[in-house]
N, C-alpha and C positions, 0 to 999 in steps of 0.2 A: 494448404495456405496457399495464397496467390501472391504474387507480387506486390500486388498493390496494398492490401491487407497489411504485408510484412513489413510497409512504410509505415505505416501508423503504428507498428508496436514499438514502445518507449519504454526501458526501466529505466527508473528514477530509487537514485540512492537517497540512503535515508535524511540528509539534508534538503533537499525539493520536497520529499513528504511532509516534513516537518514544514515550511514554507509555504506550501500550496494548503496542507489540511487545516494549519496554526495550531497541531496540535506537538507537545513535546516528545523530544528522544523517549521519557519516558513515561508517556502515557502512551503513544504508539506502542511500546513494547508489553505494557498492560495491559492493552486490548485485546491482543494477541494472547495470551496468558490465562487459560484457562481455570485458576486459581485466584486472578485479582478481582474485586469487584467491579473494577473498570472492564471487566473480559467484553467482548462485543463478536458474537457469533458471526457477525458478517462483515467486521472487516477486513480487508485484503489480507492473503497470507503472504508473506516475503518467499521470491525465489532464489533460490543458489546460484551465484554468479560468479563463484570463487572458491576458494577453498575457504576462506574465512571470510567472503563479500556475499552480500543481498539486496536486493532489489524490489522493488513492488512496478509492478505494470500500471502507466499511467492511466490507462483508462478503465484500471478494477479501481483505483482509488478515487477517480472524479466521481465514477456510478455510484462510489459507496459515500460521496460527499453529497450528491444528488440526491440520494434516497432520503438522506436525513433530513432535507428541506422539508418535506410534506409530512 
């Protein structure tokens, strides 16, 4: 990864993902749960950023939202 690409990477925490997507916390986690009726295999998976912290890559969330438009 070059320096320019690394500048574009941004990790979003859950409150930012809920703001951008318009989804609630519980809906986001249901989209990640294969046992849920709301499961979405295309929803971006979170990355571990700490012992008990996760985040989502902003460009993945934005790409998912754009894919829902069509």
